[in-house]
Legacy VTK file of the C-alpha trace (Angstrom):
# vtk DataFile Version 3.0
C-alpha trace
ASCII
DATASET POLYDATA
POINTS 469 float
0.219 -0.186 0.218
1.147 3.787 -0.330
1.177 6.063 2.468
1.713 9.604 2.566
4.513 11.800 4.178
4.974 15.411 4.707
8.439 16.351 3.730
9.831 16.670 7.050
9.498 13.342 7.938
11.549 12.301 5.130
14.761 10.136 6.463
13.187 9.306 9.456
11.765 5.914 11.298
8.033 5.755 11.462
5.460 3.005 12.266
3.062 1.351 9.521
-0.508 2.377 10.568
-1.249 -0.741 8.528
0.923 -3.763 10.140
2.348 -1.414 12.991
5.656 -2.296 11.450
8.674 0.999 12.136
9.705 1.254 8.236
12.130 4.092 7.476
11.382 7.276 5.315
13.210 7.188 2.240
15.157 10.619 2.141
14.327 10.440 -1.962
11.068 9.406 -2.326
9.612 8.163 -5.796
8.581 10.897 -7.813
5.276 10.094 -9.794
4.703 11.587 -12.844
1.435 13.292 -13.264
-1.134 10.951 -15.116
-1.454 11.578 -18.599
-4.678 11.303 -20.801
-7.174 12.364 -18.728
-7.580 16.162 -18.093
-7.258 17.487 -14.663
-10.046 19.723 -12.924
-10.631 23.250 -13.471
-8.604 24.651 -10.570
-7.170 21.467 -8.957
-3.182 20.646 -9.144
-1.746 17.202 -8.241
0.221 16.984 -5.302
4.127 17.857 -5.429
6.595 15.477 -6.150
7.703 13.486 -2.836
4.294 13.327 -0.854
3.837 10.098 -2.026
6.408 6.766 -1.148
5.019 2.896 -1.352
6.430 -0.195 -1.638
8.051 0.419 -5.214
10.738 2.879 -3.220
13.643 0.871 -2.541
14.375 1.190 1.090
17.965 0.076 2.730
18.318 -2.903 5.037
14.503 -3.192 5.248
12.104 -3.060 2.497
8.735 -2.671 2.523
6.599 -5.871 2.214
2.954 -5.034 0.624
0.444 -5.746 3.372
-2.317 -6.984 0.762
-2.387 -9.747 -2.373
-3.505 -8.905 -5.628
-5.814 -12.039 -4.928
-8.115 -10.178 -2.078
-9.249 -7.809 -4.462
-12.771 -8.273 -5.774
-13.305 -9.505 -9.333
-16.212 -7.583 -10.375
-18.875 -5.277 -9.043
-20.968 -8.408 -7.730
-18.769 -9.285 -5.297
-17.964 -6.241 -3.390
-20.148 -6.801 0.063
-18.339 -4.032 2.381
-17.005 -4.987 5.751
-18.261 -5.115 9.025
-18.421 -1.614 10.622
-17.748 -0.967 13.780
-18.294 1.551 16.218
-15.559 4.036 15.471
-16.219 6.221 19.353
-18.201 3.780 21.431
-16.027 2.038 23.382
-17.284 -1.655 25.179
-19.257 -1.163 28.158
-18.748 -4.326 29.832
-14.404 -3.502 28.977
-14.394 -0.292 30.390
-16.532 -0.954 33.180
-13.353 -4.198 34.005
-10.508 -1.698 33.490
-12.281 0.860 35.737
-13.207 -1.694 38.280
-9.477 -3.108 38.323
-8.451 0.363 38.519
-10.582 1.010 41.456
-9.392 -1.467 43.534
-5.924 -1.182 42.515
-5.889 2.752 44.028
-8.202 1.557 47.472
-5.404 -1.056 47.920
-2.604 1.189 47.429
-4.620 3.424 49.978
-5.324 1.109 52.855
-2.063 0.827 54.626
-2.285 4.320 54.879
-5.571 4.962 56.500
-4.780 6.369 59.872
-6.092 4.887 62.715
-8.988 7.003 64.821
-6.284 7.982 67.494
-4.354 9.723 65.543
-4.784 13.468 65.342
-5.461 15.192 62.185
-2.427 17.982 62.732
0.027 14.307 62.772
-1.464 13.185 59.094
1.005 12.686 56.742
0.162 13.434 52.859
-0.479 9.923 52.181
-2.820 9.117 54.793
-4.261 12.759 54.407
-5.386 11.156 50.913
-7.151 7.816 52.234
-8.648 9.698 54.681
-10.800 11.539 52.422
-11.649 8.179 50.816
-12.332 5.880 53.843
-14.316 8.430 56.066
-16.945 8.148 53.958
-16.555 4.677 52.327
-19.900 4.645 50.287
-20.235 7.638 49.135
-16.276 7.940 48.443
-15.996 4.478 47.090
-18.420 5.122 44.622
-17.364 8.172 43.299
-14.018 6.618 42.869
-15.308 3.922 40.816
-17.284 6.460 38.654
-13.938 8.147 38.313
-11.902 5.067 37.005
-14.727 3.837 34.728
-14.997 7.250 32.909
-11.273 7.149 32.884
-11.409 3.533 31.496
-13.970 4.652 28.537
-11.706 7.933 27.616
-8.836 5.414 27.319
-10.406 3.164 24.996
-11.784 6.244 23.115
-8.346 7.584 22.989
-7.074 4.234 21.210
-9.760 4.510 18.762
-9.273 8.446 17.969
-5.385 6.752 17.468
-6.855 3.991 14.830
-8.908 6.957 12.905
-6.122 9.068 12.610
-3.689 6.417 11.836
-6.173 6.081 8.610
-5.558 9.594 7.593
-2.012 8.524 6.579
-3.448 6.436 3.883
-3.444 7.328 0.359
-6.579 6.061 -0.432
-6.927 7.840 -4.035
-3.959 7.487 -5.529
-2.686 9.861 -8.190
-1.331 7.277 -10.325
-4.915 5.679 -11.199
-5.868 9.137 -13.042
-6.285 12.819 -11.861
-10.136 12.679 -12.122
-12.595 9.737 -10.608
-15.153 9.130 -13.516
-17.300 6.128 -15.009
-14.650 4.220 -16.448
-12.104 4.028 -13.799
-14.288 4.418 -10.196
-14.423 0.690 -10.207
-10.497 0.386 -9.855
-10.534 2.975 -7.382
-12.886 1.259 -5.239
-10.808 -2.164 -6.014
-8.191 0.074 -3.956
-10.619 0.418 -0.844
-11.144 -3.175 -0.487
-7.170 -3.456 -0.841
-6.183 -1.732 1.884
-5.443 -3.362 5.259
-8.392 -5.098 6.942
-7.485 -2.887 10.095
-7.202 0.598 8.807
-9.863 0.137 6.163
-12.618 -0.006 8.827
-12.295 3.856 9.589
-14.769 6.642 8.982
-12.634 8.025 6.490
-12.643 4.931 4.508
-16.036 3.610 4.833
-17.622 7.215 4.072
-15.234 7.187 1.049
-16.133 3.876 -0.087
-19.791 4.409 0.538
-19.224 7.619 -1.749
-17.612 6.253 -4.566
-20.082 3.004 -4.322
-22.687 5.614 -4.711
-21.261 7.368 -7.669
-20.471 4.587 -9.378
-24.508 3.717 -9.053
-25.719 7.303 -10.059
-22.862 9.083 -11.218
-23.952 12.222 -9.972
-21.937 14.250 -8.181
-24.997 15.855 -6.409
-26.056 12.911 -4.594
-22.949 12.069 -3.722
-22.427 15.095 -1.964
-25.831 15.316 0.225
-24.697 11.483 1.033
-21.201 12.953 2.292
-23.446 15.662 3.991
-25.560 13.253 5.809
-22.634 10.806 7.162
-20.930 13.798 8.745
-23.903 14.324 10.281
-24.435 11.005 11.028
-20.762 10.769 12.500
-20.909 14.111 14.392
-23.848 12.698 16.082
-22.706 9.709 16.851
-18.841 11.272 18.574
-21.432 13.334 20.462
-23.761 10.485 21.659
-20.695 8.554 22.947
-20.189 10.947 25.773
-23.312 10.693 27.642
-22.093 8.668 30.155
-18.953 10.138 30.659
-21.234 13.660 30.940
-24.372 11.165 33.344
-20.505 10.783 35.531
-19.109 14.609 35.688
-22.355 15.285 36.861
-23.094 12.512 39.365
-19.794 13.217 41.161
-19.958 16.559 42.745
-23.541 15.656 43.747
-22.233 12.532 45.461
-19.950 14.328 46.978
-22.770 16.843 48.362
-24.980 13.945 49.508
-21.868 13.019 51.739
-21.795 16.151 53.356
-25.391 16.052 53.971
-25.019 12.990 55.426
-21.982 13.890 57.749
-23.977 16.630 58.657
-26.511 14.311 59.534
-24.514 12.526 61.940
-23.021 15.163 63.322
-25.485 16.768 64.849
-27.521 13.357 65.587
-24.193 13.503 68.420
-25.176 15.717 70.181
-26.003 15.292 73.763
-26.917 18.015 76.414
-28.761 16.136 78.824
-26.583 16.766 81.398
-25.903 20.483 81.503
-23.919 20.534 84.820
-21.405 18.605 83.479
-18.797 20.528 81.129
-16.454 18.053 80.105
-19.305 16.033 78.482
-20.633 19.136 76.875
-17.165 19.589 75.266
-17.248 16.315 74.467
-20.131 16.803 72.448
-19.194 19.790 70.960
-15.894 18.315 69.699
-17.514 15.373 68.267
-19.912 17.875 66.307
-16.875 19.570 65.127
-14.853 16.585 64.091
-18.473 15.467 62.245
-18.629 19.226 60.168
-14.903 18.389 59.146
-15.730 14.665 57.604
-18.731 15.952 55.750
-17.203 18.535 53.874
-14.179 16.108 53.118
-17.288 13.923 50.808
-17.464 17.322 49.298
-13.698 18.082 48.849
-13.078 15.196 46.989
-16.050 14.943 44.757
-15.319 18.142 43.407
-11.216 17.102 42.888
-12.718 14.009 40.971
-15.242 16.158 38.762
-12.518 18.507 37.850
-9.974 16.042 37.417
-12.358 14.227 34.651
-13.225 17.594 33.208
-10.065 18.609 31.532
-9.529 15.264 29.786
-13.185 14.707 29.040
-13.044 18.057 26.824
-9.742 18.011 25.440
-11.261 14.006 23.864
-14.135 15.974 22.625
-12.074 18.576 20.760
-9.706 15.938 19.080
-12.827 13.720 17.391
-14.131 16.904 16.299
-10.605 17.631 14.867
-10.862 14.148 14.038
-14.093 14.782 11.892
-13.416 18.090 10.685
-9.717 16.563 8.959
-12.083 14.107 7.371
-14.722 16.527 6.125
-11.931 18.405 4.487
-10.306 15.498 2.506
-13.833 14.870 0.952
-14.480 18.266 0.032
-11.126 19.008 -0.620
-9.886 16.393 -2.516
-12.985 13.666 -3.292
-15.300 16.011 -4.357
-13.254 18.044 -6.981
-12.109 15.221 -8.542
-15.616 13.520 -8.888
-16.615 13.841 -13.110
-19.809 12.503 -13.485
-19.821 13.869 -17.189
-21.515 17.072 -16.995
-18.493 19.382 -17.842
-17.640 17.232 -21.136
-21.312 17.265 -22.400
-21.308 21.231 -21.605
-18.143 22.131 -22.807
-17.348 23.897 -19.243
-17.152 23.682 -15.609
-19.200 26.550 -14.386
-22.522 24.883 -14.131
-20.865 21.891 -11.948
-18.849 24.491 -9.813
-21.846 26.188 -9.228
-23.612 22.842 -8.167
-21.083 21.808 -6.083
-20.642 25.026 -4.212
-24.251 25.122 -3.695
-24.398 21.890 -2.189
-21.201 22.240 -0.082
-22.541 25.514 0.981
-26.149 23.828 2.096
-24.115 21.169 3.617
-22.312 23.601 5.406
-25.676 25.794 6.624
-27.001 22.558 7.728
-24.063 21.529 9.671
-23.853 25.091 11.463
-27.525 24.350 12.392
-27.588 21.440 14.021
-24.510 22.412 15.602
-26.164 25.569 17.086
-29.020 23.025 18.069
-26.971 21.051 19.901
-24.770 23.607 21.534
-28.594 25.356 22.856
-29.439 21.921 24.324
-25.569 21.653 25.812
-25.682 25.341 27.145
-29.257 24.567 28.754
-28.196 21.518 30.670
-25.454 22.898 31.591
-27.634 25.975 33.175
-29.833 23.267 34.598
-27.246 22.038 36.476
-25.881 24.844 37.853
-29.056 26.071 38.935
-29.252 22.696 40.625
-25.936 22.426 42.101
-26.561 26.386 43.462
-29.784 25.649 44.708
-28.577 22.019 46.552
-25.743 24.596 48.147
-28.566 26.967 49.015
-29.936 23.989 50.749
-27.113 22.624 52.813
-26.568 26.127 53.860
-29.844 26.866 54.961
-30.148 23.389 56.903
-26.366 23.883 58.387
-27.136 27.221 59.887
-30.938 25.972 60.756
-28.843 23.652 62.750
-26.279 25.574 64.728
-28.390 28.231 65.592
-31.219 25.756 67.212
-27.953 24.004 68.815
-26.839 27.700 70.035
-30.114 28.024 71.392
-30.705 25.207 73.436
-27.341 25.335 74.479
-28.225 29.003 75.908
-31.434 27.862 77.319
-29.601 24.918 78.872
-27.114 27.467 80.772
-29.398 29.959 81.408
-31.550 27.418 83.860
-28.436 25.693 85.323
-27.358 29.571 86.489
-30.954 30.039 87.832
-31.005 27.079 89.542
-27.661 27.936 90.848
-28.742 31.199 92.224
-32.161 30.261 93.574
-29.924 27.700 95.663
-27.601 29.706 96.766
-30.157 32.731 97.783
-32.123 30.100 100.046
-28.672 28.459 101.719
-27.924 32.249 102.533
-31.320 33.103 104.034
-30.932 29.853 106.054
-27.560 30.880 107.288
-29.190 34.120 108.115
-31.684 32.862 110.055
-29.311 30.461 111.739
-26.915 33.305 112.893
-29.886 35.051 114.107
-31.439 32.430 116.559
-27.847 32.057 118.052
-27.554 35.538 118.736
-30.669 35.641 120.990
-29.485 32.633 122.460
-26.460 34.407 123.218
-28.354 37.439 124.739
-30.045 35.480 127.241
-29.169 33.635 131.114
-30.343 30.723 132.116
-30.503 30.323 136.409
-30.133 27.056 137.800
-31.991 26.776 141.342
-30.777 23.879 143.467
-33.492 22.274 145.720
-32.956 21.010 148.632
-34.659 17.451 149.437
-36.644 16.912 152.194
-36.221 13.667 154.575
-36.975 12.179 157.739
-34.313 13.659 159.130
-34.046 16.578 158.169
-33.975 20.021 159.466
-36.924 22.314 159.866
-36.844 26.213 160.561
LINES 1 470
469 0 1 2 3 4 5 6 7 8 9 10 11 12 13 14 15 16 17 18 19 20 21 22 23 24 25 26 27 28 29 30 31 32 33 34 35 36 37 38 39 40 41 42 43 44 45 46 47 48 49 50 51 52 53 54 55 56 57 58 59 60 61 62 63 64 65 66 67 68 69 70 71 72 73 74 75 76 77 78 79 80 81 82 83 84 85 86 87 88 89 90 91 92 93 94 95 96 97 98 99 100 101 102 103 104 105 106 107 108 109 110 111 112 113 114 115 116 117 118 119 120 121 122 123 124 125 126 127 128 129 130 131 132 133 134 135 136 137 138 139 140 141 142 143 144 145 146 147 148 149 150 151 152 153 154 155 156 157 158 159 160 161 162 163 164 165 166 167 168 169 170 171 172 173 174 175 176 177 178 179 180 181 182 183 184 185 186 187 188 189 190 191 192 193 194 195 196 197 198 199 200 201 202 203 204 205 206 207 208 209 210 211 212 213 214 215 216 217 218 219 220 221 222 223 224 225 226 227 228 229 230 231 232 233 234 235 236 237 238 239 240 241 242 243 244 245 246 247 248 249 250 251 252 253 254 255 256 257 258 259 260 261 262 263 264 265 266 267 268 269 270 271 272 273 274 275 276 277 278 279 280 281 282 283 284 285 286 287 288 289 290 291 292 293 294 295 296 297 298 299 300 301 302 303 304 305 306 307 308 309 310 311 312 313 314 315 316 317 318 319 320 321 322 323 324 325 326 327 328 329 330 331 332 333 334 335 336 337 338 339 340 341 342 343 344 345 346 347 348 349 350 351 352 353 354 355 356 357 358 359 360 361 362 363 364 365 366 367 368 369 370 371 372 373 374 375 376 377 378 379 380 381 382 383 384 385 386 387 388 389 390 391 392 393 394 395 396 397 398 399 400 401 402 403 404 405 406 407 408 409 410 411 412 413 414 415 416 417 418 419 420 421 422 423 424 425 426 427 428 429 430 431 432 433 434 435 436 437 438 439 440 441 442 443 444 445 446 447 448 449 450 451 452 453 454 455 456 457 458 459 460 461 462 463 464 465 466 467 468
């Protein structure tokens, strides 16, 4: 097969996109003469010499081997049946979940030895102990968030591999110039056979599939306008397919911070439920209850912190992958509009004597296709914006509710504590007042007893031998 190479790649070693073998790019590629016998389309020039290099170029020490045999090409139009097309952007759900689950187990196992004991103060945590505490404080919420995050990252990894496969297919010279400067009814079958001779691994790609479908439609109808409309429709289908492949990832991006907020609410509930002021006279018990509340609040906000960090970490590679796939789709659209369509000749220019009418039709078709694409893109952008605004509103409302519940709970705690302390002070004052009154009464009694005298008279007994005076 033939590959395209930029001038700055001459003399370097690259990997073949078909068989993944290292091959050197020749320093002086073989110059392919411009095809003769067929007129070039108006306003279109062949590629400069050296842009194409293939199996007939002599490479020292490592000659390129053909990736196909001539017998693999179809003999006639009736023998063509296409090939099974795999999804170019949606990875296997079970495979992505399996990779994500393995990453989740590995991460949890890595942090387990660093999980701090309850007796260790927070101020003495090391970096890894602090990270481990974020995951093990709210095990249900944190582990669910972590599993969602690893699952999403595995999906992005598999999508990256699919995108790399699509970019490798862009290196193929799918429309060789030596086969003709234009594609018409006489040679379109040869171009289609050339596509069927491409390596199996690379011909199942968006670019090759789209060009194959366009050439097979042109072979049947021989109408450039129909081919243009089909390419526009296929571009819309690929675009919507790529956009739909991010549905689960966007759900993860929305669910991870929401689960963090749920963990915060649960932590607040447990912290407030742990308040115990039944014995207001025991100051130590009150201080212990307040310490439990403050520690519970810290644990609650850690769940939100973990959710926000995971969501922010996921957001950057997700948007980068979306842009990379859009760029790849734009490159395919550009190739079809700038290379394929100008080389198609349905005979209208030969019959009319000039290409003005054909070019006007082509320009109108491309303009309509671009207009429809922009309309669909604007509609999709509006939907995405509405979803983002709705998510922001929900997050703001949830945050307001959390703040209100927290303020209400703190106010209730302050009121109950103030009332309990006031009652205790009041009872203590009444007891002291009664004690002072009793002491004052006792002092008065003692004072009265001190001012009085008790006289004791001795009475003599009368007897038989007593003397009477």
